[in-house]
C-alpha positions as CSV (number, residue, x, y, z in Angstrom):
1,X,-0.1,1.0,39.6
2,X,-3.5,0.2,38.2
3,X,-4.2,-0.6,34.5
4,X,-5.6,2.3,32.6
5,X,-9.2,2.1,31.5
6,X,-9.6,2.5,27.8
7,X,-12.7,3.6,26.1
8,X,-13.8,4.5,22.6
9,X,-14.1,2.6,19.4
10,X,-10.7,3.4,18.0
11,X,-7.1,3.1,19.3
12,X,-5.5,6.5,20.0
13,X,-2.7,7.8,17.7
14,X,-0.2,7.1,20.5
15,X,-1.5,3.5,20.9
16,X,-1.1,2.9,17.2
17,X,2.4,4.4,17.2
18,X,3.3,2.1,20.1
19,X,1.7,-1.0,18.4
20,X,3.6,-0.4,15.2
21,X,6.8,0.9,16.7
22,X,6.7,4.0,14.5
23,X,6.6,7.7,15.0
24,X,3.2,9.1,15.9
25,X,2.8,11.1,12.7
26,X,4.2,8.6,10.2
27,X,0.9,7.4,8.9
28,X,2.2,5.6,5.8
29,X,4.6,3.6,7.8
30,X,1.9,2.7,10.4
31,X,-0.4,1.5,7.6
32,X,2.4,-0.7,6.1
33,X,3.2,-2.2,9.6
34,X,-0.5,-2.9,10.4
35,X,-0.9,-4.6,7.0
36,X,2.2,-6.8,7.6
37,X,0.9,-7.6,11.1
38,X,-2.5,-8.6,9.7
39,X,-4.4,-6.0,11.7
40,X,-7.4,-4.6,10.0
41,X,-7.4,-0.9,9.7
42,X,-9.1,1.9,7.7
43,X,-7.2,5.1,6.7
44,X,-9.1,8.3,7.4
45,X,-9.2,11.4,5.1
46,X,-5.6,12.4,6.0
47,X,-4.2,8.9,5.9
48,X,-4.1,8.2,9.6
49,X,-4.9,4.5,10.2
50,X,-8.0,3.8,12.3
51,X,-7.9,0.5,14.2
52,X,-10.9,-0.7,16.2
53,X,-10.0,-1.4,19.7
54,X,-11.7,-4.8,19.9
55,X,-9.7,-6.1,16.9
56,X,-6.5,-5.7,18.9
57,X,-7.9,-6.8,22.3
58,X,-9.9,-9.9,21.4
59,X,-8.0,-13.1,21.1
60,X,-7.4,-14.1,17.5
61,X,-8.7,-17.4,16.3
62,X,-6.2,-19.5,14.4
63,X,-7.0,-19.6,10.7
64,X,-6.9,-23.1,9.2
65,X,-3.9,-23.7,7.0
66,X,-1.8,-20.9,8.3
67,X,0.8,-23.2,9.8
68,X,4.0,-23.0,7.8
69,X,4.8,-26.3,6.2
70,X,8.3,-25.5,4.9
71,X,9.5,-25.7,1.4
72,X,8.3,-28.3,-1.1
73,X,11.6,-29.9,-1.9
74,X,10.0,-32.4,-4.3
75,X,8.6,-29.7,-6.5
76,X,12.0,-28.0,-6.6
77,X,13.7,-31.3,-7.6
78,X,11.2,-31.9,-10.3
79,X,11.8,-28.4,-11.7
80,X,15.6,-29.0,-11.8
81,X,15.1,-32.3,-13.6
82,X,12.8,-30.7,-16.2
83,X,15.1,-27.8,-16.8
84,X,18.1,-30.2,-17.4
85,X,16.0,-32.3,-19.8
86,X,15.2,-29.2,-21.9
87,X,18.8,-28.0,-22.3
88,X,20.5,-29.1,-25.6
89,X,23.6,-31.1,-25.0
90,X,22.8,-31.9,-21.4
91,X,23.4,-35.4,-20.1
92,X,20.3,-37.1,-19.0
93,X,20.0,-40.1,-16.7
């Protein structure tokens, strides 16, 4: 089986439905999913999201600083210490 040849600037409604795992006519849900996925789109006059084919097909460059660093435990510890110091009657160190 050969790969289908795609043409055109925009993804088809079926391709967008498959990409977002939503029903083909649920445009609001598709827009929400595309936004969460970080895929650029533009809604048309009836709300259907338009996605440029090259946005999905070209490899995405990693953005600097997008690697998750984990929680800042030191900041949380400082916040607890400050909140305990402000409470009247609390025992301090």
